[in-house]
N, C-alpha and C positions, 0 to 999 in steps of 0.2 A: 654507562649509557644503557638505557633499556632497549630491549629487542624491538625491532620494527614490527608493527602489525601487518599481517598479510591481507591485502585487499584485492579482490578480483573485480575489475571494471568491465561491464558488458554494455556498451553504449547502444548497440542495436541499430534500429532503422529510423527513417524519417527524421524527426527533430531530435532524436536521442543523442547523436554526436554533438549537436549544437549546444544543447543545454548541459551536457556533461562537461563541455569545455569550461563552463562557468563554475562548475564544482572544482575543476582543476585550479582555478584562480584561488579559491578558498583554501584548498589543500596546501598550495605553495605558501600562502600567508600564514597558515597555522604552523607549518614547518619552520618558517623563519622567525615567527613571533611567539609561538606557544609550545614549541618543542615536540610537535606531533610528527612521529616517524612512521611512514607507511611504505611497505614493500608492495608496489602496485604492479599487477599483471593485467594487460588489456587483451581481450579476445573478441571474436565475432560471434554473434547469435542472430537468429531470425533470418530475414531476407539477405542480410549481409553475409551470413554463413552459407546460406543456400547458393548464393552466386559463386562462392569460392570453393566450398567443400561438398555441395550437393545435399546437405542436411541442415535442418534448422539449428541444431546444436550437436557438437561432437562429444563423444564419450570422454575425450581428453579434457574438455572444458568442464564437464560435470565433475571429473576427478579433481581439477583445480579448485572448483567451488567447495568440494568437501574438505580440502586442505587449507582453505582460507579462513580468516577470522570473520569475514563478512563479504557479501557480494553486493556491489552497487550496480543496479540495473537501470538501463534507460527505457527503451520501448521496442516492441517488435510489431511488425505488420507492414505489408506492402501490397497494394492492389494488383501489382504485376504478377503476383503468385496466387491469385484467387482461383485460377483454373486447375491447380494441382490437387491431389488427394489430401484428405485431412491430415494424414501422417507427415505430409511434406509442407504444411502451412507454416509460415514464420512463427505463428502464435504457439506452436507446439513446443518451442524452446522454453517458454516460461512454465508451461504445464509440466514438462519433463523435469525441470529443475525443482519444482515444488514436490513432485513425486519422489525423485531420486534422493533428495536431501531431507525428505520427510518434513517439509516446511508446512506445518499443519495449522498455524495460528496467524492469520492476517490481521494486522493492526491498522485500522483506517481512521485516523483522527479527522473530525469535522470541526474545525475551529475557525471562527470568524474574526478576522482582524477588524478593529474598530474603524480603520480608514476605508474599509470596503463594505461597510454596512449597507450602503445604498445599492450595492451590486447584487445583494441577495434577492431571491425571488419572493421573500416574505417581507412583511412590514417590519421596520426597525424595532418597534416595541415588542415584537414576537421573537425576533432572532438575536437581539442584542445579548452579548455575553456567551454566545454559543460555544460550547466546548464538550464535544461528545467523542468517545472512543468506541468504535465498533470492532469487536473481535470476531472474526469470521473463520470458521473451520474451512480448510482449503484442500485437503487431500482425500476427503471422503464424500459421502452424500451422493446425489444423483449424477454428478459429473464423472464419478469414477466407479459407481456401482455396477455390478454384473447381475443378470445379463443385460447387454446393450446391443444396439445395431438396428439395421433395417432389413426386414424380411419380406418375401413375396408370399402371399397367401394363396390357397388353392384356387380362388376365383380370379387371380391375377392382380388383385389390389395389393397394396404394400402397407406394412405396419412398422412404425418406428418405436423402439423400446429403449427406455432408460429406467434404471432402478435406484430408488432411494434406499441406501443402506448405511446404518451407523451401529457401532459396537460400543459397549460400556467404556472401554479404554479410550476410544477415539473421542467420546464426549467428555470424559473426565479430564483429559489432558488439555483440551482447549478451554474448558470451564475453569480449570486451575489457573491458566494464564489470565483469564478475565478477572477472577477474584484477586489475584496478586496485583494486577493493574489497578483495580479499584482501590486497594489499600494505599496506593500512591496518589490517588486522586480524591474523588468525593465519597468513596467507600460505598458505592451503590452499583449493583449489577441487575440488569433486566435481561432475563433469558427469553429468547424468542423462538417459537416453533408453531406448528399447526397440530397440536395434540388432539384437537376436536375431530379431525378427519384423517390423520396419518398415524399409524402405529409407531413409525420411527420418531415422530414428534412426541408421542406419549413417553417412549423410552427416554428421549432427550430430557424431558421435564423431570422424570423420576430420577435420572442419574444426577442431574444438576442439583436437585433438591437434596439428595442423599449426601453428595459431596459437601454442600453447604452446611448441612446438619453436623457432619463429622469433623470438618476442618475450618469452616469459614463463618461461624455464627456471628462474628463481629462485623461482617459485611452485610448490608441490607440487600436482600434478594427479592425480586419480583418476577412475575412471569407474564408474558403477553403473546397473543396470537399475532402471526406475521402480518396479516392484513390490517389489524388494528394498529400495529406498530408503524406501518407506513402512514396511516392516517394521523397518528399522534406526532410523528416527526414533522408533519406540515402544520398541525394545529398548535402544538406546544412542545417544541423540540428541547427546551431547557429543562424539561422534567427528567431527561436522561443524563446519566453519567457514563457508564460502560454498558454496552449492549453486546451480548454473546449469542451467536446463532450459527446455523449450519451453512453449508456452501452456497446453495441456491438462494436462500433468503438473504444471506450476507452480501451476495453479489448485487442483488437488487436494492436492498436497503442502504448499502454504503454509497451507491451511486445517487440515490435519492438524497441522502444526507449531504453529499458533496455539493449539490446545487443550492443548498441553503447558505453556503459560504460565498456564492457568487461566481465561482469559476473552477472548472476542473484543473486549470493550470496552476492552481495554488496549493493543491493537496498532495502530501506525501503518503507513503505507506511503508510498513515493514511486515515481513512474514517470517515468523520465528519457527524453528524446527526443534529436533531432538537435541538433548545435551549429549555431546560426544564423550568418549573415554578420557580426553584431555581436559574435560570440565567446561569446554566452550560449547556454545549453542550455535548450530547452523542458523544462518539468518541471511535474508535478502531484502534489500531496500530499493524501492522504485516509486516514481511518481505515478499517478493514476490516469494521466491525461492521454496515454497512448502515443502512437507514432506520428499522428497528424500529418500524413503525407501531402496534404493540400498546401501546407505552409512550409514544408521542409526546404531548407536552403535559402529562405528569404530573410533570415536574420530577425524575425519578428516574434519568435516563440518565447513564451514566458518560462524563464529558467528557475523560478522560485520553488516550484514543487520538487524539482530535482535537488536543489540546494537544501530544502527542508528535509528531504529524504536522507541526505547525507548527515544532517543534524540528528535525525533519529538513529542513524548508524553509530554516530559518536556516543549517543546516550545509552543505547541498549546493547551494543556489542563491544564497544571500546571503553566503557565506563568513564567517559569524558563529558559529564553532564554540564560542567562549566562552559566548555567549548560549544556544546549544543545550545545552551542558553544564550551565549553571545551571538551565534548565528541567527537564532530566532528573534532576538531583540533587534538585531541589525535589519532584518527583513521588515519587521514591524515599523521601525523608524523610517526606512526608505519609503514604504507605502504612505506613512503619515506625511512625508515631505511632498507628496503629490506625484511621484513618478509612477507611470503605468505602462505596461505592455498592451498591445492591441486588445487582448481578450478581456482585460479588466478596465479598459479606458472609459472615462466618464467626463462630462463637461467640466472645464476648468482645470483639468489635470494635464501633466506634461507627458506626452507619449514618447517612449524610448524603445529601442530594440533589445534583443537578447544580450548583446555585448555590453551595452551601457547599463542595463539592469544589473548584470553580474558585477561590473566595476563599482556600481553604487553600493552594493552590499559590502564589498571589501572595504571601501572607503569608510562606511559606517562602522564596520568592525574595528578599524583603526581608531576612530574617534572614541568608541566605547571602551576600548582596551587601554 
């Protein structure tokens, strides 16, 4: 019998625990029917951790994450904690995990299911067949650069400071993830920066170009300015396969791309880190929809992004691509059958809650298997 994979589950705040319960259904089914063995540890993060431990995430939880094969994350955020200092905000939990585990490459797929084509903000003929992977650098750039802060000037006015900083090694490692990802997809990478006005952008373009010349000439490489990329995502999104970019631009462009698919509630993500001494790569998987406190506890949240995040975990951390394919096909079939949660509801469809959507995915997995 093979050793169980170690999985750390951090459901977090808001709708996090609700959608994570639907993943548990799938875990139980895969255990019973596909031989998936997981050693699962559950812990508190975000506002849930603040309420019990006084911090957004404990050092003990970060240590557990380091020792796990993967982390499955729900969401963090609670307006009840908006009055506290930045270092006590629930969102610090995810930032600290990314930094401490060196989770440097965020994978944000923007894929449109055929059944949801009318939910996209774009015309069907523009967005049909959408399948983009955005690879965003997540532990460098302006979100982490020094110096940073707010200072008071001699005249009494204040100045906010953030610094955009990237090194050769930081750019190379995220670009390498993008090139490797492209080889598994359409074999095209578009590198995005602002080399026309930012020295960090110029370095980014030079480093990506050099890496391409040395190691990845079989992959088609193009370059695009970030503002143009935003425009092109709306004008002709299917021109892209893999986009690789820095922290700030990746944050913005991935959210823009997400709306091409019709709903934030449908989109998963993965953040990959360094390869450890045991040969395994640190990795965290989470939906992009956030904690949605306004609908928490109502049983109406869409669990599909969390379920699809688990599918990414199976694919990239546990090497179970067949199980990931099964889940993704089941989700596609459930949507094609007309079931919808409130966020993706359209005329003529059948509205269901969180629980029923999760059950429907498991039933479809049974049929496909």
